[in-house]
Backbone as CSV, one residue per row, in Angstrom:
resi,resn,N_x,N_y,N_z,CA_x,CA_y,CA_z,C_x,C_y,C_z
1,UNK,-19.151,9.975,-21.556,-18.620,10.010,-20.193,-17.898,11.335,-19.973
2,UNK,-18.184,12.002,-18.889,-17.569,13.294,-18.603,-16.705,13.186,-17.361
3,UNK,-15.768,14.136,-17.232,-14.904,14.133,-16.061,-15.713,14.288,-14.775
4,UNK,-16.856,14.963,-14.844,-17.666,15.174,-13.651,-18.296,13.882,-13.142
5,UNK,-18.258,12.809,-13.964,-18.846,11.535,-13.547,-17.864,10.668,-12.765
6,UNK,-16.626,11.105,-12.619,-15.625,10.308,-11.925,-15.796,10.454,-10.413
7,UNK,-15.812,9.331,-9.718,-15.970,9.359,-8.262,-15.070,8.319,-7.612
8,UNK,-14.820,8.513,-6.318,-14.094,7.535,-5.515,-15.050,6.409,-5.131
9,UNK,-14.712,5.180,-5.514,-15.579,4.043,-5.183,-15.044,3.213,-4.018
10,UNK,-13.759,3.369,-3.711,-13.200,2.563,-2.623,-11.939,3.240,-2.089
11,UNK,-11.741,3.143,-0.776,-10.532,3.623,-0.114,-10.016,2.525,0.807
12,UNK,-8.705,2.439,0.943,-8.134,1.404,1.807,-6.810,1.874,2.391
13,UNK,-6.522,1.358,3.581,-5.206,1.537,4.193,-4.626,0.159,4.490
14,UNK,-3.310,0.121,4.622,-2.594,-1.112,4.960,-1.659,-0.738,6.109
15,UNK,-2.118,-0.843,7.355,-1.318,-0.343,8.486,0.087,-0.936,8.553
16,UNK,0.198,-2.243,8.276,1.510,-2.891,8.214,1.775,-3.283,6.768
17,UNK,2.904,-2.872,6.266,3.260,-3.171,4.875,3.093,-4.657,4.582
18,UNK,2.326,-4.966,3.534,2.123,-6.312,3.002,1.143,-7.174,3.807
19,UNK,0.606,-6.661,4.919,-0.441,-7.393,5.615,-1.805,-7.001,5.047
20,UNK,-2.874,-7.548,5.635,-4.223,-7.384,5.114,-4.642,-5.915,5.077
21,UNK,-5.437,-5.554,4.068,-5.937,-4.189,3.927,-7.109,-3.956,4.863
22,UNK,-7.399,-2.671,5.106,-8.599,-2.255,5.812,-9.351,-1.295,4.900
23,UNK,-10.588,-1.619,4.550,-11.425,-0.709,3.767,-11.967,0.380,4.692
24,UNK,-11.980,1.617,4.217,-12.468,2.740,5.015,-13.390,3.604,4.168
25,UNK,-14.295,4.309,4.839,-15.202,5.212,4.149,-14.583,6.585,3.932
26,UNK,-13.645,6.954,4.770,-12.912,8.203,4.595,-11.518,8.022,5.157
27,UNK,-10.594,8.836,4.684,-9.213,8.713,5.124,-8.581,10.098,5.197
28,UNK,-7.921,10.343,6.308,-7.208,11.606,6.501,-5.748,11.398,6.134
29,UNK,-5.156,12.398,5.540,-3.758,12.290,5.155,-2.907,13.282,5.920
30,UNK,-1.664,12.867,6.166,-0.657,13.754,6.706,0.463,13.848,5.677
31,UNK,1.638,14.264,6.080,2.707,14.512,5.109,3.158,13.240,4.389
32,UNK,2.905,12.055,4.988,3.404,10.807,4.398,2.359,10.048,3.595
33,UNK,1.101,10.492,3.615,0.042,9.765,2.937,-1.138,9.596,3.861
34,UNK,-1.948,8.557,3.663,-3.054,8.314,4.574,-2.510,7.978,5.960
35,UNK,-3.121,8.561,6.975,-2.771,8.228,8.350,-2.988,6.725,8.553
36,UNK,-2.015,6.083,9.176,-2.042,4.640,9.464,-1.798,3.754,8.244
37,UNK,-1.387,4.321,7.135,-1.091,3.493,5.969,0.399,3.204,5.882
38,UNK,0.759,1.930,5.998,2.135,1.462,5.859,3.095,2.219,6.785
39,UNK,2.689,2.379,8.019,3.549,3.004,9.032,4.283,1.955,9.869
40,UNK,3.922,0.692,9.687,4.601,-0.418,10.343,5.119,-1.364,9.250
41,UNK,6.114,-2.188,9.603,6.685,-3.085,8.599,7.300,-4.286,9.303
42,UNK,7.240,-5.425,8.628,7.918,-6.634,9.091,9.275,-6.708,8.404
43,UNK,10.324,-6.966,9.194,11.678,-7.045,8.639,12.338,-8.336,9.099
44,UNK,13.306,-8.815,8.308,14.078,-9.970,8.757,15.129,-9.510,9.761
45,UNK,15.951,-10.422,10.224,16.886,-10.074,11.298,18.035,-9.192,10.834
46,UNK,18.142,-8.964,9.516,19.125,-8.005,9.001,18.512,-6.618,8.819
47,UNK,17.197,-6.498,9.049,16.506,-5.220,8.870,15.892,-5.035,7.504
48,UNK,15.983,-6.042,6.634,15.412,-5.931,5.290,13.907,-6.211,5.324
49,UNK,13.148,-5.410,4.579,11.701,-5.545,4.555,11.257,-6.895,4.017
50,UNK,10.150,-7.411,4.567,9.551,-8.668,4.131,8.174,-8.387,3.542
51,UNK,7.836,-9.068,2.454,6.547,-8.854,1.797,5.964,-10.185,1.328
52,UNK,4.766,-10.099,0.769,4.097,-11.270,0.201,4.851,-11.859,-0.994
53,UNK,5.777,-11.121,-1.562,6.540,-11.664,-2.682,7.175,-13.002,-2.298
54,UNK,7.660,-13.087,-1.052,8.295,-14.318,-0.572,7.517,-14.983,0.555
55,UNK,6.606,-14.239,1.188,5.844,-14.761,2.325,4.362,-14.455,2.114
56,UNK,3.715,-15.191,1.192,2.337,-14.859,0.830,1.344,-14.929,1.985
57,UNK,1.656,-15.710,3.036,0.753,-15.790,4.196,0.583,-14.453,4.900
58,UNK,1.440,-13.502,4.612,1.327,-12.190,5.255,-0.033,-11.555,5.002
59,UNK,-0.638,-11.854,3.839,-1.915,-11.229,3.491,-3.040,-11.682,4.414
60,UNK,-2.845,-12.766,5.159,-3.869,-13.265,6.073,-3.794,-12.610,7.450
61,UNK,-2.746,-11.851,7.695,-2.552,-11.232,9.002,-3.238,-9.862,9.023
62,UNK,-4.110,-9.683,9.990,-4.834,-8.421,10.148,-4.154,-7.571,11.205
63,UNK,-3.978,-6.290,10.901,-3.395,-5.334,11.850,-4.346,-4.149,11.974
64,UNK,-4.989,-4.034,13.128,-5.977,-2.988,13.339,-5.390,-1.929,14.264
65,UNK,-5.226,-0.683,13.788,-4.680,0.365,14.651,-5.667,0.729,15.765
66,UNK,-5.118,1.031,16.942,-5.931,1.578,18.027,-5.106,2.634,18.750
67,UNK,-5.639,3.173,19.832,-4.967,4.283,20.513,-3.610,3.884,21.079
68,UNK,-3.445,2.612,21.414,-2.188,2.193,22.034,-1.191,1.616,21.047
69,UNK,-1.655,1.231,19.852,-0.757,0.652,18.866,-1.506,-0.143,17.823
70,UNK,-1.342,-1.482,17.860,-1.974,-2.363,16.878,-2.549,-3.592,17.558
71,UNK,-3.599,-4.137,16.969,-4.069,-5.466,17.324,-3.762,-6.386,16.150
72,UNK,-2.962,-7.415,16.378,-2.603,-8.373,15.340,-3.431,-9.641,15.505
73,UNK,-3.965,-10.131,14.391,-4.703,-11.394,14.417,-4.477,-12.131,13.112
74,UNK,-4.629,-13.454,13.168,-4.451,-14.298,11.990,-5.140,-15.629,12.250
75,UNK,-5.482,-16.365,11.200,-6.169,-17.647,11.369,-5.353,-18.638,12.190
76,UNK,-6.014,-19.270,13.181,-5.391,-20.343,13.936,-4.405,-19.928,14.996
77,UNK,-4.363,-18.641,15.338,-3.413,-18.159,16.339,-4.094,-17.077,17.168
78,UNK,-3.770,-17.012,18.434,-4.403,-16.038,19.327,-3.936,-14.624,19.000
79,UNK,-4.870,-13.686,18.999,-4.545,-12.281,18.705,-3.688,-11.695,19.823
80,UNK,-2.901,-10.678,19.445,-2.105,-9.970,20.453,-2.219,-8.466,20.231
81,UNK,-1.977,-7.721,21.295,-1.936,-6.261,21.225,-0.475,-5.822,21.225
82,UNK,-0.155,-4.901,20.323,1.215,-4.404,20.187,1.231,-2.924,20.539
83,UNK,2.053,-2.550,21.499,2.146,-1.150,21.895,2.974,-0.366,20.884
84,UNK,2.541,0.857,20.642,3.274,1.753,19.753,4.622,2.100,20.391
85,UNK,5.732,1.705,19.761,7.031,1.987,20.385,7.339,3.479,20.498
86,UNK,6.650,4.317,19.734,6.861,5.763,19.877,6.385,6.267,21.234
87,UNK,5.518,5.509,21.886,4.992,5.898,23.197,5.740,5.227,24.348
88,UNK,6.800,4.474,24.013,7.567,3.743,25.023,8.943,4.397,25.189
89,UNK,9.332,4.636,26.423,10.600,5.340,26.671,11.823,4.472,26.355
90,UNK,11.651,3.152,26.395,12.799,2.266,26.188,12.843,1.667,24.788
91,UNK,12.184,2.293,23.835,12.144,1.752,22.476,13.542,1.699,21.859
92,UNK,13.761,0.650,21.083,15.063,0.428,20.448,15.005,0.887,18.998
93,UNK,15.957,1.721,18.613,16.044,2.164,17.221,16.882,1.182,16.416
94,UNK,16.509,1.020,15.147,17.339,0.225,14.255,17.193,0.757,12.835
95,UNK,18.183,0.484,12.023,18.133,0.877,10.620,17.515,-0.258,9.824
96,UNK,16.471,0.081,9.058,15.800,-0.926,8.235,15.884,-0.500,6.777
97,UNK,15.641,-1.464,5.892,15.818,-1.199,4.474,14.546,-1.504,3.704
98,UNK,14.088,-0.520,2.903,12.981,-0.688,1.960,13.558,-0.430,0.576
99,UNK,13.696,-1.505,-0.209,14.399,-1.401,-1.478,15.772,-0.775,-1.250
100,UNK,16.083,0.359,-1.860,17.415,0.950,-1.690,17.463,2.002,-0.585
101,UNK,16.327,2.261,0.054,16.275,3.274,1.109,16.570,2.664,2.468
102,UNK,17.410,3.333,3.243,17.641,2.962,4.630,16.983,3.990,5.534
103,UNK,16.204,3.510,6.513,15.378,4.370,7.353,15.578,3.971,8.807
104,UNK,15.593,4.946,9.701,15.627,4.676,11.131,14.212,4.349,11.604
105,UNK,14.046,3.201,12.263,12.731,2.761,12.720,12.814,2.341,14.180
106,UNK,11.645,2.126,14.784,11.561,1.714,16.180,11.052,0.282,16.260
107,UNK,11.753,-0.546,17.014,11.369,-1.943,17.164,10.150,-2.053,18.081
108,UNK,9.202,-2.947,17.717,7.956,-3.083,18.462,8.019,-4.145,19.554
109,UNK,9.181,-4.733,19.798,9.329,-5.626,20.938,9.339,-7.101,20.607
110,UNK,9.734,-7.892,21.604,9.938,-9.327,21.413,8.636,-10.106,21.244
111,UNK,7.564,-9.674,21.915,6.303,-10.414,21.826,5.758,-10.392,20.405
112,UNK,5.731,-9.197,19.804,5.268,-9.080,18.416,6.186,-9.839,17.476
113,UNK,7.487,-9.763,17.711,8.450,-10.456,16.856,8.233,-11.963,16.909
114,UNK,8.038,-12.510,18.097,7.849,-13.951,18.227,6.540,-14.399,17.582
115,UNK,5.475,-13.607,17.784,4.161,-13.927,17.210,4.241,-14.003,15.688
116,UNK,4.846,-13.002,15.064,4.976,-12.982,13.605,5.934,-14.061,13.113
117,UNK,7.016,-14.286,13.843,7.974,-15.321,13.459,7.321,-16.694,13.462
118,UNK,6.507,-16.963,14.491,5.823,-18.250,14.580,4.835,-18.424,13.430
119,UNK,4.092,-17.371,13.119,3.066,-17.495,12.086,3.670,-17.599,10.690
120,UNK,4.700,-16.809,10.421,5.280,-16.770,9.078,6.351,-17.831,8.866
121,UNK,6.806,-18.453,9.954,7.845,-19.462,9.815,9.191,-18.889,9.442
122,UNK,9.447,-17.666,9.874,10.690,-16.963,9.537,11.014,-15.990,10.667
123,UNK,12.209,-16.055,11.231,12.551,-15.085,12.272,12.446,-13.656,11.738
124,UNK,11.730,-12.813,12.457,11.496,-11.459,11.963,11.184,-10.524,13.125
125,UNK,11.114,-9.252,12.812,10.773,-8.212,13.783,9.688,-7.317,13.174
126,UNK,8.943,-6.662,14.044,7.974,-5.646,13.624,8.525,-4.289,14.011
127,UNK,8.515,-3.345,13.063,9.052,-2.011,13.340,8.028,-0.940,12.976
128,UNK,8.205,0.228,13.587,7.299,1.357,13.377,8.077,2.512,12.763
129,UNK,7.456,3.178,11.780,8.047,4.365,11.157,7.788,5.560,12.077
130,UNK,8.820,6.188,12.624,8.586,7.309,13.545,7.973,8.515,12.828
131,UNK,7.073,9.197,13.504,6.438,10.381,12.914,7.447,11.464,12.582
132,UNK,8.603,11.441,13.245,9.616,12.479,13.032,10.588,12.152,11.907
133,UNK,10.516,10.945,11.365,11.454,10.523,10.319,10.964,10.977,8.946
134,UNK,11.882,11.356,8.085,11.556,11.752,6.709,12.164,10.742,5.747
135,UNK,11.325,10.200,4.876,11.809,9.354,3.778,11.427,10.033,2.471
136,UNK,12.407,10.532,1.784,12.197,11.284,0.563,11.702,10.386,-0.564
137,UNK,10.647,10.818,-1.256,10.192,10.117,-2.448,11.226,10.312,-3.559
138,UNK,11.389,9.305,-4.396,12.345,9.327,-5.499,12.255,10.648,-6.273
139,UNK,13.347,11.412,-6.268,13.331,12.750,-6.865,13.240,12.737,-8.392
140,UNK,13.360,11.586,-9.006,13.102,11.521,-10.441,11.623,11.781,-10.748
141,UNK,10.776,11.542,-9.738,9.336,11.666,-9.947,8.684,12.580,-8.905
142,UNK,9.485,13.225,-8.087,8.957,14.010,-6.972,9.790,15.263,-6.796
143,UNK,9.421,16.063,-5.813,10.172,17.264,-5.490,10.722,17.142,-4.071
144,UNK,11.691,17.953,-3.765,12.295,17.948,-2.435,11.216,18.150,-1.369
145,UNK,11.225,17.268,-0.382,10.254,17.359,0.705,9.089,16.396,0.589
146,UNK,8.835,15.855,-0.612,7.794,14.831,-0.741,8.203,13.624,0.090
147,UNK,7.272,13.138,0.917,7.619,12.136,1.914,6.667,10.948,1.849
148,UNK,7.171,9.778,2.225,6.318,8.604,2.360,6.819,7.768,3.516
149,UNK,6.018,6.785,3.930,6.403,5.900,5.021,7.071,4.654,4.488
150,UNK,6.514,3.474,4.820,7.097,2.216,4.383,6.498,1.699,3.077
151,UNK,5.714,2.524,2.372,5.235,2.120,1.046,6.431,1.830,0.147
152,UNK,6.215,1.081,-0.945,7.333,0.776,-1.834,8.056,2.038,-2.287
153,UNK,7.300,3.087,-2.607,7.991,4.283,-3.067,7.193,5.565,-3.056
154,UNK,5.865,5.472,-2.979,5.020,6.652,-3.120,3.900,6.639,-2.084
155,UNK,3.372,7.818,-1.737,2.339,7.867,-0.696,1.041,7.164,-1.052
156,UNK,0.647,7.167,-2.350,-0.654,6.625,-2.736,-0.548,5.795,-4.010
157,UNK,-1.434,4.797,-4.094,-1.629,4.046,-5.329,-3.094,4.150,-5.728
158,UNK,-3.333,4.581,-6.954,-4.680,4.728,-7.496,-4.890,3.718,-8.615
159,UNK,-6.067,3.084,-8.609,-6.486,2.232,-9.725,-7.913,2.606,-10.108
160,UNK,-8.383,2.059,-11.217,-9.743,2.350,-11.662,-10.513,1.057,-11.918
161,UNK,-11.816,1.115,-11.665,-12.675,-0.044,-11.882,-12.663,-0.483,-13.347
162,UNK,-12.642,0.499,-14.265,-12.702,0.171,-15.691,-11.463,-0.597,-16.137
163,UNK,-10.314,-0.250,-15.606,-9.093,-0.956,-15.986,-9.123,-2.400,-15.500
164,UNK,-9.622,-2.621,-14.294,-9.745,-3.991,-13.805,-10.744,-4.784,-14.643
165,UNK,-11.855,-4.151,-14.997,-12.861,-4.827,-15.818,-12.272,-5.243,-17.166
166,UNK,-11.480,-4.350,-17.762,-10.852,-4.657,-19.045,-9.867,-5.815,-18.894
167,UNK,-9.061,-5.795,-17.817,-8.125,-6.884,-17.570,-8.866,-8.198,-17.355
168,UNK,-9.915,-8.165,-16.558,-10.651,-9.401,-16.275,-11.276,-10.006,-17.524
169,UNK,-11.566,-9.162,-18.508,-12.077,-9.674,-19.774,-11.066,-10.499,-20.539
170,UNK,-9.805,-10.410,-20.158,-8.734,-11.165,-20.812,-8.316,-12.414,-20.004
171,UNK,-8.807,-12.521,-18.777,-8.376,-13.592,-17.884,-9.351,-14.762,-17.902
172,UNK,-8.827,-15.959,-17.761,-9.694,-17.137,-17.642,-10.455,-17.107,-16.323
173,UNK,-9.797,-16.616,-15.269,-10.430,-16.487,-13.956,-10.270,-15.047,-13.485
174,UNK,-11.373,-14.284,-13.386,-11.285,-12.885,-12.968,-10.661,-12.746,-11.582
175,UNK,-10.018,-11.609,-11.344,-9.417,-11.315,-10.043,-10.090,-10.087,-9.446
176,UNK,-9.945,-9.929,-8.148,-10.485,-8.754,-7.471,-9.423,-7.656,-7.422
177,UNK,-9.858,-6.461,-7.127,-8.930,-5.332,-7.034,-7.934,-5.507,-5.894
178,UNK,-8.258,-6.352,-4.920,-7.349,-6.560,-3.793,-5.993,-7.112,-4.238
179,UNK,-5.935,-7.750,-5.403,-4.642,-8.239,-5.903,-3.648,-7.084,-6.093
180,UNK,-4.167,-5.864,-6.298,-3.309,-4.731,-6.656,-3.088,-3.758,-5.497
181,UNK,-3.793,-3.948,-4.385,-3.565,-3.216,-3.138,-3.570,-1.690,-3.293
182,UNK,-4.569,-1.130,-3.974,-4.618,0.324,-4.092,-5.123,0.996,-2.820
183,UNK,-4.765,2.268,-2.658,-5.373,3.109,-1.627,-6.674,3.732,-2.104
184,UNK,-6.714,4.055,-3.414,-7.834,4.812,-3.981,-8.292,4.122,-5.254
185,UNK,-9.585,3.840,-5.350,-10.161,3.271,-6.562,-11.188,4.249,-7.115
186,UNK,-11.132,4.476,-8.424,-11.994,5.450,-9.091,-12.957,4.726,-10.028
187,UNK,-14.197,5.178,-10.049,-15.183,4.663,-10.996,-15.553,5.754,-11.990
188,UNK,-16.040,5.329,-13.165,-16.526,6.279,-14.163,-15.544,6.612,-15.256
189,UNK,-14.385,5.958,-15.286,-13.380,6.241,-16.308,-13.490,5.267,-17.467
190,UNK,-12.774,5.573,-18.541,-12.491,4.581,-19.570,-11.319,3.725,-19.091
191,UNK,-11.154,2.499,-19.604,-10.016,1.680,-19.199,-8.680,2.392,-19.434
192,UNK,-7.866,2.420,-18.426,-6.516,2.968,-18.472,-6.479,4.467,-18.772
193,UNK,-7.594,5.154,-18.557,-7.584,6.616,-18.700,-6.574,7.240,-17.745
194,UNK,-6.353,6.599,-16.616,-5.431,7.128,-15.603,-4.000,7.235,-16.121
195,UNK,-3.665,6.517,-17.189,-2.319,6.600,-17.763,-1.999,8.007,-18.263
196,UNK,-3.030,8.763,-18.597,-2.827,10.083,-19.203,-2.962,11.239,-18.218
197,UNK,-3.284,10.957,-16.974,-3.485,12.034,-15.997,-2.151,12.558,-15.486
198,UNK,-2.075,13.842,-15.267,-0.885,14.492,-14.701,-1.169,15.050,-13.312
199,UNK,-2.295,15.714,-13.153,-2.735,16.225,-11.852,-4.238,15.979,-11.739
200,UNK,-4.681,15.610,-10.537,-6.102,15.415,-10.297,-6.479,16.043,-8.963
201,UNK,-7.764,16.254,-8.789,-8.276,16.714,-7.499,-9.341,15.727,-7.038
202,UNK,-9.223,15.261,-5.806,-10.234,14.404,-5.197,-10.807,15.158,-4.015
203,UNK,-12.099,15.448,-4.069,-12.667,16.312,-3.046,-11.968,17.662,-3.084
204,UNK,-11.297,18.007,-1.983,-10.587,19.283,-1.927,-9.073,19.120,-1.956
205,UNK,-8.594,17.917,-2.227,-7.152,17.647,-2.194,-6.636,17.392,-3.605
206,UNK,-5.564,18.071,-3.968,-4.949,17.878,-5.278,-3.770,16.918,-5.177
207,UNK,-3.564,16.163,-6.256,-2.501,15.163,-6.311,-1.744,15.297,-7.626
208,UNK,-0.439,15.064,-7.564,0.338,14.873,-8.775,0.388,13.380,-9.092
209,UNK,0.225,13.042,-10.358,0.364,11.650,-10.791,1.840,11.449,-11.119
210,UNK,2.543,10.705,-10.265,3.999,10.654,-10.331,4.513,9.708,-11.409
211,UNK,3.997,8.494,-11.425,4.472,7.493,-12.388,3.540,6.291,-12.356
212,UNK,3.542,5.477,-13.428,2.780,4.230,-13.395,3.341,3.282,-12.334
213,UNK,2.484,2.424,-11.825,2.911,1.440,-10.835,3.317,0.159,-11.545
214,UNK,4.572,-0.243,-11.387,5.038,-1.495,-11.976,4.656,-2.648,-11.043
215,UNK,4.136,-3.721,-11.634,3.569,-4.799,-10.848,4.525,-5.988,-10.749
216,UNK,4.310,-6.796,-9.701,5.218,-7.899,-9.423,4.419,-9.152,-9.099
217,UNK,5.125,-10.171,-8.607,4.519,-11.464,-8.327,3.472,-11.388,-7.214
218,UNK,3.450,-10.310,-6.435,2.425,-10.178,-5.397,1.016,-10.206,-5.975
219,UNK,0.854,-9.832,-7.234,-0.479,-9.854,-7.840,-0.982,-11.276,-8.042
220,UNK,-0.112,-12.266,-7.900,-0.533,-13.660,-8.051,-0.944,-14.288,-6.726
221,UNK,-0.844,-13.537,-5.628,-1.244,-14.042,-4.309,-2.743,-13.826,-4.124
222,UNK,-3.451,-14.882,-3.807,-4.890,-14.797,-3.577,-5.134,-14.269,-2.159
223,UNK,-5.755,-13.088,-2.028,-5.899,-12.480,-0.697,-6.705,-13.318,0.282
224,UNK,-7.616,-14.135,-0.216,-8.472,-14.925,0.667,-7.758,-16.142,1.250
225,UNK,-6.728,-16.639,0.557,-6.069,-17.874,0.990,-4.605,-17.695,1.367
226,UNK,-3.972,-16.600,0.913,-2.547,-16.426,1.142,-1.697,-17.393,0.351
227,UNK,-2.190,-17.786,-0.824,-1.483,-18.743,-1.678,-1.256,-18.123,-3.056
228,UNK,-0.073,-18.339,-3.617,0.175,-17.933,-5.001,-0.547,-18.900,-5.925
229,UNK,-1.343,-18.335,-6.842,-2.179,-19.181,-7.704,-1.846,-18.908,-9.170
230,UNK,-0.895,-19.618,-9.702,-0.542,-19.473,-11.104,0.252,-18.216,-11.397
231,UNK,0.270,-17.835,-12.674,1.073,-16.695,-13.125,0.232,-15.458,-13.446
232,UNK,-1.076,-15.606,-13.428,-1.944,-14.465,-13.706,-2.375,-13.779,-12.409
233,UNK,-2.686,-12.467,-12.508,-2.862,-11.661,-13.718,-1.568,-11.087,-14.313
234,UNK,-0.425,-11.349,-13.655,0.815,-10.715,-14.091,1.193,-11.126,-15.511
235,UNK,1.046,-12.395,-15.844,1.434,-12.863,-17.174,0.580,-12.206,-18.254
236,UNK,-0.729,-12.121,-18.031,-1.605,-11.483,-19.024,-1.287,-10.001,-19.141
237,UNK,-1.099,-9.327,-18.029,-0.725,-7.912,-18.070,0.570,-7.708,-18.858
238,UNK,1.516,-8.595,-18.672,2.806,-8.465,-19.365,2.637,-8.537,-20.872
239,UNK,1.563,-9.181,-21.328,1.344,-9.307,-22.759,0.921,-8.023,-23.436
240,UNK,0.411,-7.062,-22.664,-0.029,-5.822,-23.318,0.187,-4.557,-22.492
241,UNK,0.786,-4.698,-21.297,1.018,-3.521,-20.447,2.485,-3.434,-20.024
242,UNK,3.387,-3.995,-20.815,4.803,-3.950,-20.480,5.430,-2.699,-21.079
243,UNK,6.104,-1.924,-20.240,6.733,-0.677,-20.659,8.176,-0.659,-20.168
244,UNK,8.866,0.449,-20.419,10.233,0.560,-19.909,10.264,0.715,-18.393
245,UNK,9.090,0.930,-17.781,8.989,0.982,-16.321,8.491,-0.337,-15.734
246,UNK,8.349,-1.341,-16.571,7.858,-2.633,-16.105,6.445,-2.906,-16.577
247,UNK,5.824,-3.915,-15.984,4.434,-4.258,-16.288,3.548,-3.380,-15.410
248,UNK,2.749,-2.506,-16.023,2.102,-1.450,-15.238,0.600,-1.676,-15.094
249,UNK,0.119,-1.281,-13.915,-1.321,-1.254,-13.634,-1.515,-0.301,-12.468
250,UNK,-2.232,0.804,-12.700,-2.433,1.815,-11.669,-1.388,2.908,-11.738
251,UNK,-1.617,3.945,-10.936,-0.721,5.100,-10.930,-0.358,5.490,-9.498
252,UNK,0.903,5.852,-9.311,1.362,6.354,-8.026,1.100,7.854,-7.923
253,UNK,0.580,8.279,-6.776,0.224,9.683,-6.562,1.045,10.288,-5.434
254,UNK,1.207,11.615,-5.519,1.793,12.410,-4.442,0.823,13.550,-4.145
255,UNK,0.433,13.692,-2.894,-0.540,14.730,-2.532,0.147,16.083,-2.388
256,UNK,-0.590,17.123,-2.744,-0.050,18.483,-2.696,-0.478,19.223,-1.436
257,UNK,-1.346,18.622,-0.647,-1.754,19.206,0.631,-2.314,18.084,1.493
258,UNK,-2.516,18.380,2.771,-3.158,17.420,3.651,-4.669,17.659,3.631
259,UNK,-5.417,16.679,4.126,-6.861,16.813,4.117,-7.526,15.470,4.295
260,UNK,-8.813,15.402,3.983,-9.600,14.179,4.102,-10.285,13.927,2.768
261,UNK,-10.252,12.676,2.301,-11.057,12.311,1.137,-11.987,11.182,1.537
262,UNK,-13.088,11.044,0.803,-14.157,10.133,1.190,-14.637,9.325,-0.011
263,UNK,-15.165,8.146,0.263,-15.856,7.382,-0.770,-17.035,8.231,-1.257
264,UNK,-17.181,8.339,-2.577,-18.222,9.177,-3.161,-17.744,10.541,-3.585
265,UNK,-16.524,10.938,-3.162,-15.988,12.231,-3.585,-15.835,12.269,-5.108
266,UNK,-16.064,13.454,-5.662,-15.855,13.627,-7.102,-14.369,13.747,-7.400
267,UNK,-14.013,13.362,-8.621,-12.612,13.418,-9.069,-12.560,14.312,-10.294
268,UNK,-11.674,15.288,-10.248,-11.503,16.232,-11.363,-10.109,16.063,-11.958
269,UNK,-10.049,15.950,-13.283,-8.764,15.848,-13.968,-8.291,17.274,-14.238
270,UNK,-7.206,17.688,-13.568,-6.709,19.050,-13.729,-5.789,19.177,-14.927
271,UNK,-5.031,18.141,-15.221,-4.172,18.161,-16.411,-3.744,16.740,-16.727
């Protein structure tokens, strides 16, 4: 196997943090990562972020970006259109929290809040990350100016097909890559080869490999049903992928320039 055999096999965005993914054939990036990736977020009434960790039904909610904002849909409930609060003169700003970071965001209005509250069974609001806001990536793994939106901590998550195949060989019931919610999936590697990468190039865009991705209970949520199903794959991963950074699967990336990458692009290991 040679480095020249590595290619992008899948790309995805998640317009609203923790809601359903959208598979794409190509993705353009700006300073925060893929355009439309995790630029919206559901928060409780204190402004704290909500995820599938506590609300697994979130994975059943589809958020499709359009010119005016988002279209939200979910099983058993009528779809609604949500206007981008950045385009509204009366938008309300509020401080929201993603882990230890506090960020100024724009509220998407009462209609979206009520729709999500009814579906999730929890009073909540939908907020938008303003294009003018800067959220610094953790400087232990980044440099000044590296930016991300409402992602847990980094602009991109990369996984590889070989690593999933190796994991599935240890599981009683195989899982799909959707359990891990990557932006970029690579084919042609050895299992866990990505653990050793420092810098890579995909198409014409270079990336720094910032740190391994530590995994949580969200990997136990079945994307098709929105139900937590047992303790795997997290329990099995913990048996052989536990490090001082947690139970790891995949790598967090930071892009060194803006550009477009596509399914089928070659991947070069720079260091």
